[in-house]
Predicted model as a PDB file, atoms N, CA, C, CB and O in Angstrom, pLDDT in the B-factor column:
MODEL        1                                                                  
ATOM      1  N   MET A   1       7.215  -0.481   8.827  1.00 95.00           N  
ATOM      2  CA  MET A   1       8.546  -0.286   9.345  1.00 95.00           C  
ATOM      3  C   MET A   1       9.520  -0.985   8.400  1.00 95.00           C  
ATOM      4  CB  MET A   1       8.672  -0.823  10.802  1.00 95.00           C  
ATOM      5  O   MET A   1       9.173  -1.962   7.737  1.00 95.00           O  
ATOM      6  N   LYS A   2      10.733  -0.469   8.355  1.00 96.00           N  
ATOM      7  CA  LYS A   2      11.812  -1.099   7.587  1.00 96.00           C  
ATOM      8  C   LYS A   2      12.995  -1.276   8.530  1.00 96.00           C  
ATOM      9  CB  LYS A   2      12.210  -0.239   6.317  1.00 96.00           C  
ATOM     10  O   LYS A   2      13.463  -0.319   9.147  1.00 96.00           O  
ATOM     11  N   ASP A   3      13.469  -2.507   8.631  1.00 96.00           N  
ATOM     12  CA  ASP A   3      14.585  -2.830   9.533  1.00 96.00           C  
ATOM     13  C   ASP A   3      14.330  -2.293  10.946  1.00 96.00           C  
ATOM     14  CB  ASP A   3      15.904  -2.250   8.982  1.00 96.00           C  
ATOM     15  O   ASP A   3      15.212  -1.708  11.575  1.00 96.00           O  
ATOM     16  N   ASN A   4      13.114  -2.507  11.422  1.00 95.00           N  
ATOM     17  CA  ASN A   4      12.666  -2.116  12.770  1.00 95.00           C  
ATOM     18  C   ASN A   4      12.656  -0.612  13.015  1.00 95.00           C  
ATOM     19  CB  ASN A   4      13.541  -2.763  13.793  1.00 95.00           C  
ATOM     20  O   ASN A   4      12.654  -0.177  14.167  1.00 95.00           O  
ATOM     21  N   GLN A   5      12.649   0.180  11.959  1.00 96.00           N  
ATOM     22  CA  GLN A   5      12.555   1.635  12.067  1.00 96.00           C  
ATOM     23  C   GLN A   5      11.345   2.110  11.270  1.00 96.00           C  
ATOM     24  CB  GLN A   5      13.861   2.323  11.558  1.00 96.00           C  
ATOM     25  O   GLN A   5      11.033   1.527  10.232  1.00 96.00           O  
ATOM     26  N   PRO A   6      10.652   3.158  11.731  1.00 94.00           N  
ATOM     27  CA  PRO A   6       9.526   3.676  10.948  1.00 94.00           C  
ATOM     28  C   PRO A   6       9.977   4.069   9.540  1.00 94.00           C  
ATOM     29  CB  PRO A   6       8.887   4.888  11.658  1.00 94.00           C  
ATOM     30  O   PRO A   6      11.076   4.592   9.353  1.00 94.00           O  
ATOM     31  N   LEU A   7       9.119   3.811   8.562  1.00 92.00           N  
ATOM     32  CA  LEU A   7       9.430   4.204   7.183  1.00 92.00           C  
ATOM     33  C   LEU A   7       9.440   5.717   7.069  1.00 92.00           C  
ATOM     34  CB  LEU A   7       8.411   3.597   6.190  1.00 92.00           C  
ATOM     35  O   LEU A   7       8.548   6.393   7.582  1.00 92.00           O  
ATOM     36  N   ALA A   8      10.441   6.240   6.400  1.00 89.00           N  
ATOM     37  CA  ALA A   8      10.502   7.674   6.138  1.00 89.00           C  
ATOM     38  C   ALA A   8       9.525   8.003   5.011  1.00 89.00           C  
ATOM     39  CB  ALA A   8      11.955   8.121   5.770  1.00 89.00           C  
ATOM     40  O   ALA A   8       9.380   7.230   4.064  1.00 89.00           O  
ATOM     41  N   ALA A   9       8.868   9.128   5.116  1.00 89.00           N  
ATOM     42  CA  ALA A   9       7.945   9.545   4.064  1.00 89.00           C  
ATOM     43  C   ALA A   9       8.706   9.719   2.759  1.00 89.00           C  
ATOM     44  CB  ALA A   9       7.218  10.856   4.451  1.00 89.00           C  
ATOM     45  O   ALA A   9       9.820  10.243   2.745  1.00 89.00           O  
ATOM     46  N   SER A  10       8.101   9.278   1.666  1.00 92.00           N  
ATOM     47  CA  SER A  10       8.731   9.368   0.359  1.00 92.00           C  
ATOM     48  C   SER A  10       7.649   9.354  -0.712  1.00 92.00           C  
ATOM     49  CB  SER A  10       9.741   8.211   0.145  1.00 92.00           C  
ATOM     50  O   SER A  10       6.622   8.693  -0.556  1.00 92.00           O  
ATOM     51  N   THR A  11       7.877  10.072  -1.784  1.00 95.00           N  
ATOM     52  CA  THR A  11       6.939  10.044  -2.899  1.00 95.00           C  
ATOM     53  C   THR A  11       7.025   8.719  -3.648  1.00 95.00           C  
ATOM     54  CB  THR A  11       7.209  11.210  -3.854  1.00 95.00           C  
ATOM     55  O   THR A  11       6.160   8.426  -4.473  1.00 95.00           O  
ATOM     56  N   ARG A  12       8.048   7.915  -3.379  1.00 96.00           N  
ATOM     57  CA  ARG A  12       8.192   6.608  -4.023  1.00 96.00           C  
ATOM     58  C   ARG A  12       7.378   5.519  -3.328  1.00 96.00           C  
ATOM     59  CB  ARG A  12       9.651   6.206  -4.053  1.00 96.00           C  
ATOM     60  O   ARG A  12       7.166   4.449  -3.899  1.00 96.00           O  
ATOM     61  N   LEU A  13       6.919   5.780  -2.099  1.00 95.00           N  
ATOM     62  CA  LEU A  13       6.176   4.791  -1.323  1.00 95.00           C  
ATOM     63  C   LEU A  13       4.684   5.105  -1.334  1.00 95.00           C  
ATOM     64  CB  LEU A  13       6.696   4.740   0.120  1.00 95.00           C  
ATOM     65  O   LEU A  13       4.268   6.256  -1.205  1.00 95.00           O  
ATOM     66  N   ARG A  14       3.892   4.046  -1.491  1.00 93.00           N  
ATOM     67  CA  ARG A  14       2.447   4.221  -1.497  1.00 93.00           C  
ATOM     68  C   ARG A  14       1.808   2.982  -0.890  1.00 93.00           C  
ATOM     69  CB  ARG A  14       1.914   4.477  -2.938  1.00 93.00           C  
ATOM     70  O   ARG A  14       2.179   1.860  -1.234  1.00 93.00           O  
ATOM     71  N   THR A  15       0.862   3.173   0.000  1.00 90.00           N  
ATOM     72  CA  THR A  15       0.084   2.049   0.502  1.00 90.00           C  
ATOM     73  C   THR A  15      -1.285   2.093  -0.153  1.00 90.00           C  
ATOM     74  CB  THR A  15      -0.034   2.086   2.058  1.00 90.00           C  
ATOM     75  O   THR A  15      -1.831   3.162  -0.425  1.00 90.00           O  
ATOM     76  N   ARG A  16      -1.823   0.910  -0.399  1.00 89.00           N  
ATOM     77  CA  ARG A  16      -3.168   0.837  -0.977  1.00 89.00           C  
ATOM     78  C   ARG A  16      -3.833  -0.447  -0.525  1.00 89.00           C  
ATOM     79  CB  ARG A  16      -3.120   0.912  -2.529  1.00 89.00           C  
ATOM     80  O   ARG A  16      -3.174  -1.420  -0.158  1.00 89.00           O  
ATOM     81  N   TYR A  17      -5.159  -0.424  -0.561  1.00 87.00           N  
ATOM     82  CA  TYR A  17      -5.947  -1.581  -0.180  1.00 87.00           C  
ATOM     83  C   TYR A  17      -6.453  -2.267  -1.439  1.00 87.00           C  
ATOM     84  CB  TYR A  17      -7.123  -1.177   0.743  1.00 87.00           C  
ATOM     85  O   TYR A  17      -7.072  -1.630  -2.291  1.00 87.00           O  
ATOM     86  N   ASP A  18      -6.192  -3.566  -1.560  1.00 91.00           N  
ATOM     87  CA  ASP A  18      -6.655  -4.350  -2.690  1.00 91.00           C  
ATOM     88  C   ASP A  18      -7.962  -5.037  -2.280  1.00 91.00           C  
ATOM     89  CB  ASP A  18      -5.573  -5.395  -3.141  1.00 91.00           C  
ATOM     90  O   ASP A  18      -7.964  -5.945  -1.449  1.00 91.00           O  
ATOM     91  N   ILE A  19      -9.066  -4.592  -2.873  1.00 93.00           N  
ATOM     92  CA  ILE A  19     -10.381  -5.112  -2.506  1.00 93.00           C  
ATOM     93  C   ILE A  19     -10.491  -6.604  -2.791  1.00 93.00           C  
ATOM     94  CB  ILE A  19     -11.474  -4.358  -3.253  1.00 93.00           C  
ATOM     95  O   ILE A  19     -11.051  -7.350  -1.988  1.00 93.00           O  
ATOM     96  N   GLY A  20      -9.961  -7.045  -3.934  1.00 94.00           N  
ATOM     97  CA  GLY A  20     -10.064  -8.453  -4.318  1.00 94.00           C  
ATOM     98  C   GLY A  20      -9.409  -9.409  -3.336  1.00 94.00           C  
ATOM     99  O   GLY A  20      -9.972 -10.455  -3.010  1.00 94.00           O  
ATOM    100  N   THR A  21      -8.223  -9.055  -2.866  1.00 94.00           N  
ATOM    101  CA  THR A  21      -7.487  -9.938  -1.946  1.00 94.00           C  
ATOM    102  C   THR A  21      -7.653  -9.532  -0.486  1.00 94.00           C  
ATOM    103  CB  THR A  21      -6.010  -9.943  -2.301  1.00 94.00           C  
ATOM    104  O   THR A  21      -7.242 -10.259   0.419  1.00 94.00           O  
ATOM    105  N   LYS A  22      -8.260  -8.363  -0.263  1.00 87.00           N  
ATOM    106  CA  LYS A  22      -8.442  -7.812   1.092  1.00 87.00           C  
ATOM    107  C   LYS A  22      -7.098  -7.637   1.791  1.00 87.00           C  
ATOM    108  CB  LYS A  22      -9.359  -8.729   1.933  1.00 87.00           C  
ATOM    109  O   LYS A  22      -6.965  -7.915   2.982  1.00 87.00           O  
ATOM    110  N   GLN A  23      -6.103  -7.172   1.031  1.00 88.00           N  
ATOM    111  CA  GLN A  23      -4.768  -6.946   1.577  1.00 88.00           C  
ATOM    112  C   GLN A  23      -4.383  -5.481   1.437  1.00 88.00           C  
ATOM    113  CB  GLN A  23      -3.733  -7.841   0.876  1.00 88.00           C  
ATOM    114  O   GLN A  23      -4.772  -4.807   0.483  1.00 88.00           O  
ATOM    115  N   VAL A  24      -3.619  -5.009   2.398  1.00 85.00           N  
ATOM    116  CA  VAL A  24      -3.004  -3.693   2.290  1.00 85.00           C  
ATOM    117  C   VAL A  24      -1.619  -3.910   1.699  1.00 85.00           C  
ATOM    118  CB  VAL A  24      -2.936  -2.953   3.687  1.00 85.00           C  
ATOM    119  O   VAL A  24      -0.856  -4.740   2.192  1.00 85.00           O  
ATOM    120  N   LEU A  25      -1.292  -3.171   0.649  1.00 90.00           N  
ATOM    121  CA  LEU A  25      -0.039  -3.354  -0.077  1.00 90.00           C  
ATOM    122  C   LEU A  25       0.850  -2.138   0.055  1.00 90.00           C  
ATOM    123  CB  LEU A  25      -0.309  -3.643  -1.543  1.00 90.00           C  
ATOM    124  O   LEU A  25       0.368  -1.006   0.090  1.00 90.00           O  
ATOM    125  N   LEU A  26       2.137  -2.369   0.126  1.00 92.00           N  
ATOM    126  CA  LEU A  26       3.130  -1.298   0.066  1.00 92.00           C  
ATOM    127  C   LEU A  26       3.742  -1.348  -1.320  1.00 92.00           C  
ATOM    128  CB  LEU A  26       4.230  -1.445   1.192  1.00 92.00           C  
ATOM    129  O   LEU A  26       4.346  -2.348  -1.710  1.00 92.00           O  
ATOM    130  N   GLN A  27       3.583  -0.272  -2.052  1.00 93.00           N  
ATOM    131  CA  GLN A  27       4.140  -0.176  -3.401  1.00 93.00           C  
ATOM    132  C   GLN A  27       5.362   0.724  -3.342  1.00 93.00           C  
ATOM    133  CB  GLN A  27       3.086   0.372  -4.424  1.00 93.00           C  
ATOM    134  O   GLN A  27       5.286   1.851  -2.854  1.00 93.00           O  
ATOM    135  N   ILE A  28       6.489   0.228  -3.838  1.00 94.00           N  
ATOM    136  CA  ILE A  28       7.729   1.002  -3.885  1.00 94.00           C  
ATOM    137  C   ILE A  28       8.043   1.255  -5.352  1.00 94.00           C  
ATOM    138  CB  ILE A  28       8.917   0.254  -3.159  1.00 94.00           C  
ATOM    139  O   ILE A  28       8.387   0.330  -6.088  1.00 94.00           O  
ATOM    140  N   ASN A  29       7.926   2.496  -5.769  1.00 94.00           N  
ATOM    141  CA  ASN A  29       8.239   2.864  -7.143  1.00 94.00           C  
ATOM    142  C   ASN A  29       9.730   3.128  -7.279  1.00 94.00           C  
ATOM    143  CB  ASN A  29       7.428   4.099  -7.578  1.00 94.00           C  
ATOM    144  O   ASN A  29      10.371   3.590  -6.336  1.00 94.00           O  
ATOM    145  N   ASP A  30      10.280   2.837  -8.451  1.00 91.00           N  
ATOM    146  CA  ASP A  30      11.697   3.089  -8.716  1.00 91.00           C  
ATOM    147  C   ASP A  30      12.564   2.459  -7.627  1.00 91.00           C  
ATOM    148  CB  ASP A  30      11.970   4.605  -8.808  1.00 91.00           C  
ATOM    149  O   ASP A  30      13.388   3.131  -7.006  1.00 91.00           O  
ATOM    150  N   VAL A  31      12.364   1.150  -7.405  1.00 92.00           N  
ATOM    151  CA  VAL A  31      13.069   0.450  -6.335  1.00 92.00           C  
ATOM    152  C   VAL A  31      14.579   0.592  -6.502  1.00 92.00           C  
ATOM    153  CB  VAL A  31      12.673  -1.035  -6.311  1.00 92.00           C  
ATOM    154  O   VAL A  31      15.098   0.591  -7.618  1.00 92.00           O  
ATOM    155  N   ARG A  32      15.267   0.714  -5.379  1.00 91.00           N  
ATOM    156  CA  ARG A  32      16.708   0.967  -5.357  1.00 91.00           C  
ATOM    157  C   ARG A  32      17.393   0.023  -4.370  1.00 91.00           C  
ATOM    158  CB  ARG A  32      17.000   2.442  -4.985  1.00 91.00           C  
ATOM    159  O   ARG A  32      16.737  -0.535  -3.491  1.00 91.00           O  
ATOM    160  N   PRO A  33      18.703  -0.157  -4.510  1.00 91.00           N  
ATOM    161  CA  PRO A  33      19.407  -1.047  -3.578  1.00 91.00           C  
ATOM    162  C   PRO A  33      19.206  -0.665  -2.106  1.00 91.00           C  
ATOM    163  CB  PRO A  33      20.886  -1.047  -3.896  1.00 91.00           C  
ATOM    164  O   PRO A  33      19.191  -1.545  -1.246  1.00 91.00           O  
ATOM    165  N   GLN A  34      19.052   0.614  -1.804  1.00 93.00           N  
ATOM    166  CA  GLN A  34      18.868   1.017  -0.404  1.00 93.00           C  
ATOM    167  C   GLN A  34      17.486   0.621   0.142  1.00 93.00           C  
ATOM    168  CB  GLN A  34      19.059   2.527  -0.271  1.00 93.00           C  
ATOM    169  O   GLN A  34      17.237   0.750   1.341  1.00 93.00           O  
ATOM    170  N   ASP A  35      16.588   0.139  -0.734  1.00 95.00           N  
ATOM    171  CA  ASP A  35      15.284  -0.343  -0.293  1.00 95.00           C  
ATOM    172  C   ASP A  35      15.346  -1.769   0.245  1.00 95.00           C  
ATOM    173  CB  ASP A  35      14.294  -0.271  -1.436  1.00 95.00           C  
ATOM    174  O   ASP A  35      14.388  -2.241   0.858  1.00 95.00           O  
ATOM    175  N   VAL A  36      16.462  -2.455   0.023  1.00 96.00           N  
ATOM    176  CA  VAL A  36      16.635  -3.823   0.506  1.00 96.00           C  
ATOM    177  C   VAL A  36      16.519  -3.842   2.018  1.00 96.00           C  
ATOM    178  CB  VAL A  36      17.996  -4.404   0.056  1.00 96.00           C  
ATOM    179  O   VAL A  36      17.075  -2.982   2.701  1.00 96.00           O  
ATOM    180  N   GLY A  37      15.799  -4.823   2.539  1.00 97.00           N  
ATOM    181  CA  GLY A  37      15.701  -4.951   3.986  1.00 97.00           C  
ATOM    182  C   GLY A  37      14.486  -5.751   4.394  1.00 97.00           C  
ATOM    183  O   GLY A  37      13.830  -6.388   3.569  1.00 97.00           O  
ATOM    184  N   GLU A  38      14.200  -5.707   5.682  1.00 97.00           N  
ATOM    185  CA  GLU A  38      13.080  -6.420   6.265  1.00 97.00           C  
ATOM    186  C   GLU A  38      11.964  -5.419   6.563  1.00 97.00           C  
ATOM    187  CB  GLU A  38      13.511  -7.180   7.551  1.00 97.00           C  
ATOM    188  O   GLU A  38      12.176  -4.431   7.265  1.00 97.00           O  
ATOM    189  N   TYR A  39      10.786  -5.683   6.028  1.00 96.00           N  
ATOM    190  CA  TYR A  39       9.636  -4.795   6.201  1.00 96.00           C  
ATOM    191  C   TYR A  39       8.627  -5.460   7.127  1.00 96.00           C  
ATOM    192  CB  TYR A  39       8.982  -4.450   4.831  1.00 96.00           C  
ATOM    193  O   TYR A  39       8.354  -6.655   7.012  1.00 96.00           O  
ATOM    194  N   THR A  40       8.081  -4.680   8.038  1.00 95.00           N  
ATOM    195  CA  THR A  40       7.102  -5.165   9.004  1.00 95.00           C  
ATOM    196  C   THR A  40       5.872  -4.276   8.955  1.00 95.00           C  
ATOM    197  CB  THR A  40       7.697  -5.200  10.434  1.00 95.00           C  
ATOM    198  O   THR A  40       5.974  -3.050   8.926  1.00 95.00           O  
ATOM    199  N   VAL A  41       4.717  -4.907   8.945  1.00 91.00           N  
ATOM    200  CA  VAL A  41       3.461  -4.167   9.058  1.00 91.00           C  
ATOM    201  C   VAL A  41       2.797  -4.605  10.359  1.00 91.00           C  
ATOM    202  CB  VAL A  41       2.517  -4.419   7.813  1.00 91.00           C  
ATOM    203  O   VAL A  41       2.779  -5.790  10.692  1.00 91.00           O  
ATOM    204  N   VAL A  42       2.251  -3.633  11.089  1.00 91.00           N  
ATOM    205  CA  VAL A  42       1.552  -3.902  12.339  1.00 91.00           C  
ATOM    206  C   VAL A  42       0.132  -3.363  12.195  1.00 91.00           C  
ATOM    207  CB  VAL A  42       2.292  -3.253  13.570  1.00 91.00           C  
ATOM    208  O   VAL A  42      -0.070  -2.200  11.847  1.00 91.00           O  
ATOM    209  N   ALA A  43      -0.843  -4.219  12.465  1.00 88.00           N  
ATOM    210  CA  ALA A  43      -2.251  -3.814  12.433  1.00 88.00           C  
ATOM    211  C   ALA A  43      -2.794  -3.856  13.860  1.00 88.00           C  
ATOM    212  CB  ALA A  43      -3.093  -4.742  11.480  1.00 88.00           C  
ATOM    213  O   ALA A  43      -2.628  -4.844  14.575  1.00 88.00           O  
ATOM    214  N   LYS A  44      -3.444  -2.767  14.256  1.00 93.00           N  
ATOM    215  CA  LYS A  44      -4.008  -2.686  15.607  1.00 93.00           C  
ATOM    216  C   LYS A  44      -5.447  -2.219  15.512  1.00 93.00           C  
ATOM    217  CB  LYS A  44      -3.178  -1.729  16.512  1.00 93.00           C  
ATOM    218  O   LYS A  44      -5.794  -1.375  14.687  1.00 93.00           O  
ATOM    219  N   ASN A  45      -6.277  -2.786  16.375  1.00 94.00           N  
ATOM    220  CA  ASN A  45      -7.638  -2.300  16.563  1.00 94.00           C  
ATOM    221  C   ASN A  45      -8.070  -2.677  17.974  1.00 94.00           C  
ATOM    222  CB  ASN A  45      -8.618  -2.892  15.486  1.00 94.00           C  
ATOM    223  O   ASN A  45      -7.300  -3.305  18.700  1.00 94.00           O  
ATOM    224  N   PRO A  46      -9.286  -2.309  18.381  1.00 97.00           N  
ATOM    225  CA  PRO A  46      -9.697  -2.616  19.761  1.00 97.00           C  
ATOM    226  C   PRO A  46      -9.664  -4.109  20.099  1.00 97.00           C  
ATOM    227  CB  PRO A  46     -11.087  -2.091  19.998  1.00 97.00           C  
ATOM    228  O   PRO A  46      -9.565  -4.471  21.271  1.00 97.00           O  
ATOM    229  N   ALA A  47      -9.747  -4.979  19.085  1.00 96.00           N  
ATOM    230  CA  ALA A  47      -9.740  -6.420  19.347  1.00 96.00           C  
ATOM    231  C   ALA A  47      -8.338  -6.982  19.551  1.00 96.00           C  
ATOM    232  CB  ALA A  47     -10.408  -7.149  18.210  1.00 96.00           C  
ATOM    233  O   ALA A  47      -8.191  -8.103  20.035  1.00 96.00           O  
ATOM    234  N   GLY A  48      -7.302  -6.221  19.188  1.00 97.00           N  
ATOM    235  CA  GLY A  48      -5.955  -6.735  19.374  1.00 97.00           C  
ATOM    236  C   GLY A  48      -4.970  -6.180  18.370  1.00 97.00           C  
ATOM    237  O   GLY A  48      -5.185  -5.126  17.771  1.00 97.00           O  
ATOM    238  N   GLU A  49      -3.889  -6.909  18.201  1.00 96.00           N  
ATOM    239  CA  GLU A  49      -2.784  -6.484  17.347  1.00 96.00           C  
ATOM    240  C   GLU A  49      -2.180  -7.703  16.665  1.00 96.00           C  
ATOM    241  CB  GLU A  49      -1.707  -5.721  18.166  1.00 96.00           C  
ATOM    242  O   GLU A  49      -2.129  -8.790  17.239  1.00 96.00           O  
ATOM    243  N   ASP A  50      -1.720  -7.504  15.426  1.00 94.00           N  
ATOM    244  CA  ASP A  50      -1.027  -8.574  14.712  1.00 94.00           C  
ATOM    245  C   ASP A  50       0.022  -7.929  13.809  1.00 94.00           C  
ATOM    246  CB  ASP A  50      -2.032  -9.458  13.880  1.00 94.00           C  
ATOM    247  O   ASP A  50      -0.082  -6.753  13.461  1.00 94.00           O  
ATOM    248  N   SER A  51       1.014  -8.699  13.441  1.00 93.00           N  
ATOM    249  CA  SER A  51       2.060  -8.169  12.559  1.00 93.00           C  
ATOM    250  C   SER A  51       2.553  -9.276  11.641  1.00 93.00           C  
ATOM    251  CB  SER A  51       3.240  -7.576  13.382  1.00 93.00           C  
ATOM    252  O   SER A  51       2.365 -10.463  11.910  1.00 93.00           O  
ATOM    253  N   THR A  52       3.182  -8.862  10.560  1.00 92.00           N  
ATOM    254  CA  THR A  52       3.807  -9.804   9.635  1.00 92.00           C  
ATOM    255  C   THR A  52       5.071  -9.155   9.085  1.00 92.00           C  
ATOM    256  CB  THR A  52       2.828 -10.209   8.478  1.00 92.00           C  
ATOM    257  O   THR A  52       5.182  -7.930   9.034  1.00 92.00           O  
ATOM    258  N   VAL A  53       6.013  -9.984   8.679  1.00 94.00           N  
ATOM    259  CA  VAL A  53       7.319  -9.519   8.220  1.00 94.00           C  
ATOM    260  C   VAL A  53       7.610 -10.117   6.850  1.00 94.00           C  
ATOM    261  CB  VAL A  53       8.435  -9.897   9.234  1.00 94.00           C  
ATOM    262  O   VAL A  53       7.248 -11.260   6.571  1.00 94.00           O  
ATOM    263  N   CYS A  54       8.266  -9.333   5.998  1.00 94.00           N  
ATOM    264  CA  CYS A  54       8.751  -9.863   4.724  1.00 94.00           C  
ATOM    265  C   CYS A  54      10.097  -9.220   4.425  1.00 94.00           C  
ATOM    266  CB  CYS A  54       7.728  -9.597   3.565  1.00 94.00           C  
ATOM    267  O   CYS A  54      10.443  -8.185   4.993  1.00 94.00           O  
ATOM    268  N   SER A  55      10.844  -9.840   3.534  1.00 96.00           N  
ATOM    269  CA  SER A  55      12.147  -9.317   3.134  1.00 96.00           C  
ATOM    270  C   SER A  55      12.102  -8.907   1.675  1.00 96.00           C  
ATOM    271  CB  SER A  55      13.260 -10.360   3.371  1.00 96.00           C  
ATOM    272  O   SER A  55      11.431  -9.538   0.857  1.00 96.00           O  
ATOM    273  N   LEU A  56      12.823  -7.845   1.361  1.00 95.00           N  
ATOM    274  CA  LEU A  56      12.929  -7.368  -0.009  1.00 95.00           C  
ATOM    275  C   LEU A  56      14.379  -7.416  -0.436  1.00 95.00           C  
ATOM    276  CB  LEU A  56      12.361  -5.940  -0.151  1.00 95.00           C  
ATOM    277  O   LEU A  56      15.259  -6.913   0.262  1.00 95.00           O  
ATOM    278  N   SER A  57      14.627  -8.027  -1.597  1.00 94.00           N  
ATOM    279  CA  SER A  57      15.954  -7.993  -2.198  1.00 94.00           C  
ATOM    280  C   SER A  57      15.802  -7.391  -3.585  1.00 94.00           C  
ATOM    281  CB  SER A  57      16.606  -9.424  -2.259  1.00 94.00           C  
ATOM    282  O   SER A  57      14.732  -7.466  -4.189  1.00 94.00           O  
ATOM    283  N   VAL A  58      16.859  -6.802  -4.081  1.00 88.00           N  
ATOM    284  CA  VAL A  58      16.849  -6.156  -5.391  1.00 88.00           C  
ATOM    285  C   VAL A  58      17.925  -6.810  -6.245  1.00 88.00           C  
ATOM    286  CB  VAL A  58      17.082  -4.610  -5.274  1.00 88.00           C  
ATOM    287  O   VAL A  58      19.092  -6.869  -5.858  1.00 88.00           O  
ATOM    288  N   VAL A  59      17.517  -7.301  -7.412  1.00 84.00           N  
ATOM    289  CA  VAL A  59      18.444  -7.920  -8.345  1.00 84.00           C  
ATOM    290  C   VAL A  59      18.616  -6.958  -9.518  1.00 84.00           C  
ATOM    291  CB  VAL A  59      17.933  -9.332  -8.822  1.00 84.00           C  
ATOM    292  O   VAL A  59      17.628  -6.592 -10.156  1.00 84.00           O  
ATOM    293  N   PRO A  60      19.832  -6.547  -9.813  1.00 75.00           N  
ATOM    294  CA  PRO A  60      20.036  -5.604 -10.916  1.00 75.00           C  
ATOM    295  C   PRO A  60      19.660  -6.237 -12.259  1.00 75.00           C  
ATOM    296  CB  PRO A  60      21.501  -5.127 -10.949  1.00 75.00           C  
ATOM    297  O   PRO A  60      19.738  -7.453 -12.438  1.00 75.00           O  
ATOM    298  N   ASP A  61      19.251  -5.381 -13.192  1.00 74.00           N  
ATOM    299  CA  ASP A  61      18.950  -5.864 -14.542  1.00 74.00           C  
ATOM    300  C   ASP A  61      20.189  -6.516 -15.128  1.00 74.00           C  
ATOM    301  CB  ASP A  61      18.458  -4.709 -15.454  1.00 74.00           C  
ATOM    302  O   ASP A  61      21.312  -6.039 -14.963  1.00 74.00           O  
ATOM    303  N   ARG A  62      19.950  -7.619 -15.816  1.00 70.00           N  
ATOM    304  CA  ARG A  62      21.046  -8.294 -16.525  1.00 70.00           C  
ATOM    305  C   ARG A  62      20.676  -8.358 -17.996  1.00 70.00           C  
ATOM    306  CB  ARG A  62      21.316  -9.735 -15.947  1.00 70.00           C  
ATOM    307  O   ARG A  62      19.811  -9.144 -18.382  1.00 70.00           O  
ATOM    308  N   PRO A  63      21.311  -7.550 -18.812  1.00 66.00           N  
ATOM    309  CA  PRO A  63      20.975  -7.556 -20.240  1.00 66.00           C  
ATOM    310  C   PRO A  63      21.091  -8.957 -20.833  1.00 66.00           C  
ATOM    311  CB  PRO A  63      21.887  -6.590 -21.006  1.00 66.00           C  
ATOM    312  O   PRO A  63      22.031  -9.698 -20.544  1.00 66.00           O  
ATOM    313  N   GLY A  64      20.106  -9.303 -21.672  1.00 57.00           N  
ATOM    314  CA  GLY A  64      20.149 -10.574 -22.368  1.00 57.00           C  
ATOM    315  C   GLY A  64      19.463 -11.712 -21.671  1.00 57.00           C  
ATOM    316  O   GLY A  64      19.197 -12.732 -22.306  1.00 57.00           O  
ATOM    317  N   VAL A  65      19.150 -11.589 -20.356  1.00 56.00           N  
ATOM    318  CA  VAL A  65      18.534 -12.691 -19.617  1.00 56.00           C  
ATOM    319  C   VAL A  65      17.146 -12.985 -20.156  1.00 56.00           C  
ATOM    320  CB  VAL A  65      18.462 -12.366 -18.119  1.00 56.00           C  
ATOM    321  O   VAL A  65      16.789 -14.150 -20.330  1.00 56.00           O  
ATOM    322  N   ASP A  66      16.349 -11.946 -20.427  1.00 54.00           N  
ATOM    323  CA  ASP A  66      14.987 -12.138 -20.890  1.00 54.00           C  
ATOM    324  C   ASP A  66      14.856 -12.103 -22.407  1.00 54.00           C  
ATOM    325  CB  ASP A  66      14.104 -11.098 -20.290  1.00 54.00           C  
ATOM    326  O   ASP A  66      13.750 -12.241 -22.930  1.00 54.00           O  
ATOM    327  N   ASP A  67      15.952 -11.924 -23.114  1.00 51.00           N  
ATOM    328  CA  ASP A  67      15.894 -11.838 -24.581  1.00 51.00           C  
ATOM    329  C   ASP A  67      15.667 -13.195 -25.198  1.00 51.00           C  
ATOM    330  CB  ASP A  67      17.173 -11.230 -25.138  1.00 51.00           C  
ATOM    331  O   ASP A  67      15.590 -13.312 -26.422  1.00 51.00           O  
TER     332      ASP A  67                                                      
ENDMDL                                                                          
END                                                                             
Protein backbone atom coordinates (compact mmCIF):
# COMPACT_ATOMS: atom_id res chain seq x y z
CA MET A 1 0.00 0.00 0.00
CA LYS A 2 1.08 3.60 -0.53
CA ASP A 3 -0.34 6.31 1.73
CA ASN A 4 -2.92 3.80 3.02
CA GLN A 5 -4.19 3.05 -0.50
CA PRO A 6 -3.56 -0.10 -2.56
CA LEU A 7 -0.68 0.31 -5.01
CA ALA A 8 -1.82 0.82 -8.57
CA ALA A 9 -0.42 -1.70 -11.04
CA SER A 10 2.55 -0.30 -12.94
CA THR A 11 5.35 -1.65 -15.10
CA ARG A 12 7.70 0.43 -12.91
CA LEU A 13 6.87 -1.59 -9.77
CA ARG A 14 8.20 -5.05 -9.07
CA THR A 15 8.21 -7.22 -5.98
CA ARG A 16 10.83 -9.89 -5.47
CA TYR A 17 12.06 -12.22 -2.78
CA ASP A 18 15.71 -11.95 -1.73
CA ILE A 19 16.84 -15.42 -0.68
CA GLY A 20 19.95 -14.16 1.14
CA THR A 21 18.10 -11.75 3.43
CA LYS A 22 14.75 -13.59 3.35
CA GLN A 23 13.02 -10.29 2.57
CA VAL A 24 10.36 -9.35 0.07
CA LEU A 25 11.44 -6.17 -1.73
CA LEU A 26 9.52 -3.54 -3.65
CA GLN A 27 11.58 -2.23 -6.54
CA ILE A 28 10.52 1.08 -8.09
CA ASN A 29 12.17 1.73 -11.44
CA ASP A 30 12.52 5.28 -12.76
CA VAL A 31 11.54 6.75 -9.39
CA ARG A 32 9.59 10.00 -9.61
CA PRO A 33 8.47 12.73 -7.19
CA GLN A 34 4.93 11.28 -7.18
CA ASP A 35 6.39 8.07 -5.68
CA VAL A 36 7.16 9.95 -2.44
CA GLY A 37 5.06 8.71 0.45
CA GLU A 38 4.54 6.10 3.13
CA TYR A 39 4.61 2.46 2.02
CA THR A 40 3.09 -0.37 4.04
CA VAL A 41 3.42 -4.09 3.54
CA VAL A 42 1.03 -6.52 5.23
CA ALA A 43 1.83 -10.23 5.53
CA LYS A 44 -0.95 -12.66 6.43
CA ASN A 45 -1.06 -16.40 6.93
CA PRO A 46 -3.05 -18.84 9.08
CA ALA A 47 -0.78 -18.06 12.06
CA GLY A 48 -1.56 -14.34 12.01
CA GLU A 49 -0.78 -11.00 10.45
CA ASP A 50 2.04 -8.46 10.65
CA SER A 51 2.87 -5.21 8.90
CA THR A 52 5.70 -2.73 8.56
CA VAL A 53 5.88 0.84 7.26
CA CYS A 54 8.60 2.85 5.56
CA SER A 55 8.83 6.28 3.97
CA LEU A 56 10.26 7.16 0.58
CA SER A 57 11.66 10.56 -0.32
CA VAL A 58 13.17 11.57 -3.65
CA VAL A 59 16.12 13.94 -3.88
CA PRO A 60 16.70 15.43 -7.34
CA ASP A 61 20.10 15.01 -8.97
CA ARG A 62 22.47 17.84 -8.16
CA PRO A 63 25.19 18.22 -10.76
CA GLY A 64 28.68 18.37 -9.30
CA VAL A 65 27.85 16.79 -5.91
CA ASP A 66 29.49 13.46 -6.75
CA ASP A 67 32.18 14.87 -9.06
